[in-house]
C-alpha positions as CSV (number, residue, x, y, z in Angstrom):
1,M,25.6,56.1,20.4
2,F,23.7,54.4,23.4
3,L,20.4,55.1,25.0
4,Q,19.8,54.6,28.6
5,V,16.6,52.5,29.6
6,S,14.7,52.6,33.0
7,D,16.4,49.6,34.3
8,G,19.8,51.1,33.9
9,S,20.9,48.9,30.9
10,R,22.0,50.3,27.6
11,V,20.7,49.6,24.2
12,S,22.4,50.7,20.9
13,E,20.7,53.2,18.6
14,Y,18.2,51.4,16.3
15,Q,16.2,52.8,13.5
16,Y,14.1,50.9,10.7
17,Y,13.4,52.4,7.4
18,E,11.3,50.6,4.8
19,F,9.6,51.8,1.5
20,L,7.4,50.0,-1.0
21,A,6.5,50.8,-4.6
22,L,3.0,49.2,-4.9
23,D,1.7,50.5,-8.3
24,R,4.8,50.9,-10.4
25,P,8.3,49.1,-9.9
26,L,11.3,51.3,-9.9
27,T,13.4,51.6,-12.9
28,A,17.1,50.6,-12.9
29,E,18.0,54.2,-12.8
30,Q,15.7,54.9,-9.7
31,Q,17.2,52.0,-8.0
32,A,20.7,53.3,-8.6
33,E,19.6,56.7,-7.1
34,M,18.3,54.9,-4.1
35,R,21.6,53.1,-3.8
36,Q,23.4,56.5,-3.5
37,L,21.4,57.1,-0.2
38,S,22.6,53.9,1.4
39,T,25.2,51.3,0.5
40,R,23.8,48.6,2.9
41,A,20.1,48.7,2.2
42,R,18.3,45.9,0.6
43,I,17.0,47.3,-2.6
44,T,14.8,45.8,-5.2
45,A,12.5,47.0,-8.0
46,T,9.6,47.3,-5.4
47,S,11.2,47.8,-2.0
48,F,13.8,49.5,0.1
49,T,14.8,48.2,3.6
50,N,17.5,49.1,6.0
51,E,18.3,49.1,9.7
52,Y,20.5,51.7,11.3
53,H,22.5,50.9,14.5
54,W,24.8,53.9,13.9
55,G,24.2,57.0,11.7
56,D,21.1,57.9,9.9
57,F,19.2,57.6,6.6
58,K,20.4,60.3,4.1
59,G,17.2,60.7,2.2
60,D,13.9,62.6,2.8
61,P,11.3,60.0,3.4
62,L,8.5,62.4,2.4
63,K,10.1,63.3,-0.8
64,L,10.6,59.7,-1.7
65,V,6.8,58.9,-1.1
66,R,6.1,61.8,-3.5
67,G,8.3,60.2,-6.0
68,P,8.9,56.6,-6.7
69,Y,7.4,55.0,-3.6
70,D,3.8,54.5,-2.4
71,A,4.4,53.6,1.3
72,H,6.9,54.2,4.0
73,L,7.3,52.8,7.5
74,Y,9.7,54.0,10.2
75,Y,10.3,53.2,13.8
76,A,13.2,53.8,16.3
77,V,14.3,52.5,19.7
78,W,13.4,55.9,21.3
79,G,9.7,55.3,20.5
80,A,9.1,57.3,17.3
81,R,6.8,55.5,14.8
82,R,5.7,56.8,11.4
83,L,3.6,55.5,8.4
84,V,3.3,57.4,5.2
85,L,1.0,56.4,2.3
86,R,0.4,57.9,-1.1
87,L,-3.1,57.4,-2.7
88,P,-4.8,58.8,-5.7
89,A,-6.7,62.0,-4.7
90,M,-9.8,60.9,-6.6
91,A,-10.3,58.1,-4.2
92,F,-11.4,60.6,-1.8
93,D,-14.0,62.6,-3.8
94,G,-16.7,63.9,-1.4
95,V,-14.6,63.2,1.6
96,D,-13.6,66.0,4.0
97,L,-10.1,64.9,4.6
98,D,-9.3,68.0,6.7
99,A,-11.7,66.6,9.5
100,Y,-9.4,63.6,10.0
101,A,-6.2,65.7,10.1
102,V,-4.3,66.4,13.3
103,V,-1.2,68.5,13.1
104,D,2.2,66.6,13.7
105,A,0.2,63.3,14.2
106,A,-2.1,62.7,11.3
107,D,-1.1,65.0,8.5
108,I,-3.1,64.9,5.2
109,A,-1.8,66.9,2.3
110,T,-2.3,66.8,-1.6
111,H,0.8,66.6,-3.9
112,R,-0.2,66.8,-7.7
113,K,-2.9,64.1,-8.2
114,Y,-2.2,62.3,-5.0
115,V,-3.0,62.5,-1.3
116,I,-0.1,62.0,1.2
117,W,-1.3,60.5,4.4
118,D,1.4,60.9,7.1
119,V,0.7,59.4,10.6
120,S,2.9,59.1,13.6
121,S,3.3,58.3,17.2
122,E,5.8,59.4,19.8
123,G,6.6,56.9,22.7
124,K,9.1,56.5,25.4
125,E,12.7,54.8,25.3
126,E,11.7,52.7,28.4
127,D,8.8,51.2,26.5
128,W,10.9,49.6,23.7
129,E,11.0,45.8,23.5
130,D,13.9,43.9,21.9
131,D,11.5,42.0,19.7
132,E,9.5,45.0,18.7
133,S,8.8,45.1,14.9
134,F,6.1,46.1,12.4
135,S,5.4,45.0,8.9
136,L,4.9,47.5,6.0
137,G,3.6,44.5,4.1
138,V,0.7,44.4,6.5
139,L,0.2,48.0,6.9
140,S,0.2,48.8,3.1
141,G,-3.0,46.9,3.1
142,L,-4.5,50.1,4.4
143,R,-3.9,51.7,1.1
144,G,-6.1,49.1,-0.7
145,E,-8.8,49.5,1.9
146,M,-9.0,53.3,1.6
147,L,-9.0,53.0,-2.2
148,A,-12.0,50.8,-1.9
149,G,-13.8,53.6,0.2
150,D,-13.0,52.4,3.7
151,L,-12.4,55.4,5.8
152,R,-11.7,53.5,9.1
153,P,-7.9,54.0,8.7
154,L,-8.4,57.8,8.6
155,Y,-10.6,57.8,11.7
156,L,-8.3,55.4,13.6
157,A,-5.3,57.7,13.0
158,W,-7.4,60.7,14.2
159,L,-8.6,58.9,17.3
160,A,-5.0,57.8,18.2
161,A,-4.0,61.4,18.0
162,V,-6.9,62.5,20.2
163,G,-6.0,59.8,22.7
164,V,-2.5,61.4,23.2
165,W,-4.3,64.4,24.5
166,E,-5.5,62.5,27.5
167,R,-2.0,61.7,28.5
168,D,-0.5,65.0,27.5
169,E,-2.7,68.1,27.5
170,D,-0.1,70.0,25.6
171,A,-0.2,67.7,22.7
172,F,-2.6,69.9,20.7
173,D,-2.2,73.6,20.0
174,Y,-4.2,76.2,21.8
175,E,-6.8,76.4,19.2
176,T,-7.9,72.9,19.8
177,D,-10.2,72.3,22.7
178,E,-12.5,69.7,24.1
179,H,-15.4,71.1,22.3
180,T,-14.0,70.1,18.8
181,I,-16.3,67.8,17.0
182,E,-15.2,64.3,15.9
183,P,-15.1,63.7,12.2
184,P,-17.7,61.5,10.5
185,V,-17.5,57.9,12.0
186,P,-17.2,55.3,9.5
187,P,-18.9,51.9,9.7
188,G,-17.1,48.9,11.0
189,L,-15.1,50.2,13.8
190,G,-16.2,47.1,15.9
191,S,-14.8,44.7,13.4
192,L,-11.3,46.0,12.3
193,T,-9.2,44.3,9.5
194,G,-5.7,43.0,10.1
195,P,-4.0,46.0,8.6
196,Q,-6.4,48.2,10.8
197,V,-5.4,46.4,13.9
198,A,-1.8,46.8,13.0
199,L,-2.3,50.6,12.5
200,A,-4.0,50.8,16.0
201,E,-0.9,49.1,17.4
202,L,1.6,51.2,15.7
203,L,-0.2,54.5,16.8
204,R,-0.6,53.1,20.3
205,L,-4.3,53.7,20.0
206,D,-6.1,53.3,23.4
207,Q,-8.4,50.3,23.3
208,D,-10.9,51.9,25.7
209,L,-11.2,54.9,23.5
210,L,-11.6,52.7,20.5
211,A,-14.3,50.8,22.1
212,E,-16.1,54.0,23.0
213,A,-15.8,55.4,19.6
214,A,-17.2,52.2,18.0
215,T,-20.5,52.6,19.9
216,T,-21.8,54.9,17.1
217,S,-20.4,52.9,14.2
218,P,-22.8,51.0,12.2
219,P,-21.9,47.5,10.8
220,L,-19.9,47.4,7.6
221,G,-21.9,46.9,4.5
222,R,-20.9,44.2,1.9
223,T,-21.1,44.1,-1.9
224,G,-20.4,41.0,-3.9
225,P,-19.4,40.4,-7.6
226,V,-23.0,40.2,-8.9
227,E,-23.8,43.7,-7.5
228,Y,-20.5,45.0,-9.0
229,R,-21.4,43.6,-12.6
230,A,-24.9,45.3,-12.5
231,W,-23.4,48.6,-11.3
232,V,-20.6,48.6,-13.8
233,K,-23.0,48.2,-16.8
234,D,-24.8,51.4,-15.9
235,L,-21.6,53.6,-15.5
236,P,-21.0,56.4,-18.0
237,D,-18.8,55.5,-20.8
238,T,-16.4,58.3,-19.8
239,V,-15.8,56.7,-16.3
240,K,-15.1,53.3,-17.9
241,V,-12.7,54.8,-20.3
242,D,-10.8,56.8,-17.8
243,A,-10.4,53.6,-15.6
244,L,-9.2,51.4,-18.5
245,V,-6.8,54.0,-19.8
246,A,-5.3,54.3,-16.3
247,L,-5.1,50.5,-16.0
248,L,-3.4,50.1,-19.4
249,D,-0.9,52.8,-18.4
250,G,0.1,50.8,-15.3
251,D,-1.6,53.1,-12.7
252,V,-3.6,50.4,-11.1
253,G,-4.2,52.4,-8.0
254,T,-5.9,55.3,-10.0
255,A,-8.0,52.8,-12.1
256,H,-9.2,51.2,-8.8
257,A,-10.0,54.6,-7.4
258,V,-11.8,55.8,-10.3
259,L,-14.3,53.1,-10.0
260,L,-14.5,52.5,-6.3
261,A,-14.7,56.2,-5.3
262,R,-18.0,56.4,-7.1
263,H,-19.2,53.2,-5.5
264,R,-18.3,54.3,-1.9
265,G,-21.8,54.8,-0.7
266,Q,-22.7,51.2,-1.6
267,L,-19.7,49.8,-0.2
268,S,-19.9,51.3,3.2
269,G,-23.7,51.4,3.6
270,V,-23.5,55.2,4.0
271,G,-22.3,58.1,1.9
272,P,-18.9,59.7,2.0
273,G,-19.6,60.9,5.5
274,A,-20.9,58.7,8.3
275,A,-22.4,59.1,11.7
276,H,-21.9,62.8,12.3
277,D,-24.7,65.4,12.8
278,D,-26.8,64.1,15.7
279,E,-24.4,61.4,16.8
280,A,-21.3,63.5,16.7
281,R,-19.3,63.7,19.9
282,T,-16.7,66.2,21.1
283,I,-13.1,65.3,21.9
284,G,-13.8,66.1,25.5
285,G,-16.9,63.8,25.5
286,L,-15.1,60.9,23.8
287,L,-12.2,61.2,26.3
288,D,-14.5,61.4,29.2
289,Q,-16.6,58.3,28.2
290,A,-13.4,56.4,27.5
291,A,-12.0,57.2,30.9
292,K,-15.3,55.9,32.6
293,R,-15.1,52.8,30.4
294,R,-11.5,52.2,31.5
295,A,-12.3,52.7,35.3
296,A,-15.3,50.3,35.0
297,R,-13.0,47.7,33.3
298,V,-10.3,48.1,35.9
299,E,-12.8,47.9,38.8
300,A,-14.4,44.8,37.3
301,G,-11.1,43.2,36.9
302,A,-10.1,43.9,40.5
303,A,-13.4,42.4,41.6
304,E,-12.7,39.1,40.0
């Protein structure tokens, strides 16, 4: 199969699939099951990687993330991009996850004791570049950040989905309108981490929209080892026991979440929410201000 691009040339079909097991390696039996899905893939105890120039992947990515894997990356020559992460649900105690969800663009669902975060972006074939690539090794760093209480990835995915509305007014269903309020704004939007920059690129987040959103985002608070030590000493014994049992059982992600979910307020400088109430903006207001910012930037560039 070949796809036609804007300059009249043809490129072969290309799809990239990658999975990572971050908390627990796959058993020999699980690896054998993955081999049944692909005879050409590179399969190890912690990863699955394959490129398709013909045909398609036989498995269900979402089912695999609900099973042995914790992270999945997909992108294709026709512009489709997708990232799926599985995280312990207790990492989001006190967080209104529904506020950061957008149907078909930033889906957030629960599966047993986990949250499945499924974000995607649809592009155009003519935008494909021959050297286009993304790294799940980098993007999987978002998981650790969210386990540590950082809500910026959730907000960035929501914002990227909102940005699509500016380019395509039919992107959302009829129930969503310009008066919808943005979710709580996390601190630190003005100083993104490497994985967060990679997420913004993957989801085609408009930089003017991001700059506008960051105007109400406070600086990110910091906590060091000394503060952690004092805080841990005062934790209830039941919390310490739960964390240690999870750690000894090999469930590192859950152990991390048990402790850091309780510490989120100190880590971020705010509670589980963030700038919301008086500083909350509507989708329409955000897009209008971003458009003004973009126009001013273009005008300034033309004047130079």
